[in-house]
N, C-alpha and C positions, 0 to 999 in steps of 0.2 A: 975784841969781841966779834963774834960772827954777825953777819948781816941777816939775822933771823928775827921775826916778830915773836915776842914771848907769848902772845895771846893766840894768834891765828896760825903761827908756824910758817908764814910766808917767807920765802928765801929767794935768792937770785935764780933766774932761769936763763938759758942760753938760746940764742937765735941767730939770725943772719942780719947783717947790715947790708942793705942793697943800694948800690950807687945808681946814678942816673944811667950809666951804661950797663946796668944789670949785673955788675960784678958782686958776688956775695962773699963777705968775710964774716967770721964769727964775732959775736959781741955778747955782752951780758945785759939783761934787763934787771935792774935793781928795784927792790920794793921801796915804797915811800915810807921810810922809817923815821920816827921821831922819838927822842928821849923825853919822857914826860914824868913829872912828879905829881902824885896824887896823894891826898890826905885820906887815910883810912880811919874814919871816925870810930868804928867799932873797936879798934885797937889803939886809938889815939896816937898814931904815928904816920909819918910820910913814907911812901913807897915809890921807888923809881922804876919805871918800866920802859923797855924799848919796844914800842908798838908801831904798827902801821896805821894809816889813816882809817882803814876799815875797822881796826881794833878799837880806835878811839870812839867810833860810832857805836860799836858793840858795848863798850863800857858805859856810854851815855844811855843806851837803851836798857841794858840789864842791870846796871849798877856795879860799882867797883867791888863791893864785898862778894857778890856772887861770882864775879870773874876771878878774883883772887882765890876764892875757895876752890873753884874748879882747877886752877893752876896748881894749887897745893896738893889736890887729890891726884893730879897727874905726875907729881914728883918734883915740880919746880920749886926752888928755894926762894921765897920772897919774905 
């Protein structure tokens, strides 16, 4: 699976690793992704999402059902 958050769409970005002698080499900055299982009470089933830590806070704030509803409206299969 790709390293992309299902809720926020965060994905790896590129940048430079800078050594003490200021030599720059390319590197990747990876998002903080977690695989989480949530219980969707409205449908009485478990859903597994690959989410970033920011997305976990969004789910806590807005509620799981509204986030899943938005994902399904965007065409994500959950």
